[in-house]
C-alpha positions, 0 to 999 in steps of 0.5 A: 584602074581607068574609068571614063565618063561620056553621054550616053547616047542612042548608038548605047541602048544594046550596052545600057540594056547588057549593064542593067541584065547583067550587072547593076543588080548582080548583088540581087537587088530588089530593083533589079528590073527598073531599068532606070526608067521610073521617072518617065513612067506614067500610071498609063505605062503600069495598066498597060504593064498590068494587062500582059500575061504575067511572063511578058510583064519583066520585058515591059521596063528593058524594052521601055528603056531601049526605046527611050534611049534610041529615041533620045528621051532616056538621057544621062551619063555613063561610066565605062571601065574596061569597054563596059559600062559600069555606072549610069547616071540618069540625068537630063533638063528637068520639065523632060522627067514626067515625075518631076515637072511642075505639075506633078512636083510643083514644090520643088520648082520653088525658087526657080525663074520661068527660064532658068535651066536646070539638070536634073540628076535623078538617080545613080546605079552602079555595079556592085563590084565597082562601088566605093571607088568613087564612080559616082563622084566621077559622073556627078563632077562630070554632070556638073561640067556638062551643066556648065558648058551647055548653059545650064542655070541650076544642077539638081539631086534628089539624095535620101533624106536620113541615113544613106544605104547601098540600096539609095539610088539618089545618092547621099546627101554628103556627095553632094554637099561636098561638091557645093550643093546646097540642101533644101528641105521640102515637104516630101524630102529634100532637094540638093541644088548648085547654082552654076557660075557664068 
């Protein structure tokens, strides 16, 4: 199996949507239809969605994901196998996520200097038929290498606290620990944090 990883770019919007429509949740997961936009999704977006006719609501996050990719706001890393996307790692500068900015998630900013550059990894989505083949680990490796090559001070992830299940999109704590991340307990969960050596 030949899996390659690269950065998501603006020209991949259609491939990204195809992945989420056809493969990402082909096991019937309850997360189907998320399009991995939750960390950019505000209360205003939800209100606007709730006012639409019911048959149009299902397309809101899909259309929003496409818009975010095309304007360079939705970022991360994609895993390809046989010329199609089989995995996505949602990753960007921490302050670029609405739900992780200093105002909405202040506890997770403790211990950082104002000028620290942090690469946050908020989600891993793997094609159910490709799980347990090391794709998430490969994308995590790629993210850490990308952070080192692009002047980041830290890489941070948000694994589930407690026992990991296949539906926990933040990844497992054990995967982060194996990659040299420190686990930090916060009131609302844990943060996996790794300082990038310069």
